[in-house]
N, C-alpha and C positions, 0 to 999 in steps of 0.2 A: 820340199824343205828343212821344214821344223824338224821333223824325223831328227836328219842328218848332220845341224847345225846342236853340237857343244850348248851350254848354257853361255854369254855374252857374246855365239857366236854373228857371226852380221852377214848378212842378206843383202848384194845390190845388183841390179839388172835394166835392163831399156825394153822398154814394150812398144810398142804402138797406143794409144789412150783414145778413150774420147771425151768431151765434153758434157755430154750428154748423151742419152741413150738414142742407138741411130735407125731411121726411120726403116721399116721393114723392106723397102725397094733395092735398103741400099745391104742387109741381116743377109735378104735373097738370092742377090747378083754375085754368081757364081766367080766372074771376075774377081770381082771384091774381095770375095770371099778367100779366095784361093789367096791373096794377095795379102794378107794378112788384116783388112780395113774391117770387110761384112765383119769380122768375128771379136773386132775389136770392145775391149772392157772399157765401161768408162770409170772415172777414176776413185767415184766414189765403190764401186765395185769390187775395185782392186783392194783398196784399204781397209771395207766390209773384208774382206778373202782374204787380209791379210793378220786383221784382228781375231776374226774368228776363226783362224788356227794358232792361235799364242803367241806373235812378233807383236815389240815395242817398237816405241822410237820411231814411229814410222815417217816416212818423209819421199813424197812423189813431187819431184820437179819436168817442168813442162821445159823441153829440149827447144822449142821449135815445130814449127808443122809441119810431118814429114814430107815430104818430097813428090818422093815416088810414092806415095799414098792417095796426093794433089793431084798428079799425075793421071792413077787409076781410074780417083774422083770423075776429073774432067772429062774422059773417054767416057765415062757411063754417063754426063751430062748433068754431074751432080758438082760442079767446080764449087759451087754457095757453101758446100760441105766441109772444106777444105779446112779452111778456120778452124773445126771442132775435132780432126783429126790431128794426132802429132805426138812424137818423139817424146818419151820420158824416161827419167831417169827414174828408180825404185830401190828404195835401202827401209832396211827395216833392222830389227835385233832380236835376237830371241834370247828371253831376258834369263840371270843367274839365276 
């Protein structure tokens, strides 16, 4: 994304993120991986990736618990993790 944006260009996406690292049982659960939960990045990983790519003015906002992710976690017997998996808005700027 950084390569295709012109200087001053803005990135604005939504994604599923986690508050912290996911346990191995979540990362290896194929149903959770296919539901975009098992492979979700942490907020810090996302921030670091954007910084390493050259973005500035990085803003990551929590939109709330992702209800679909919560259903998949509940089906896997991991409903206690639902608060840690959330929908987020991610914004950043390519410097001028």
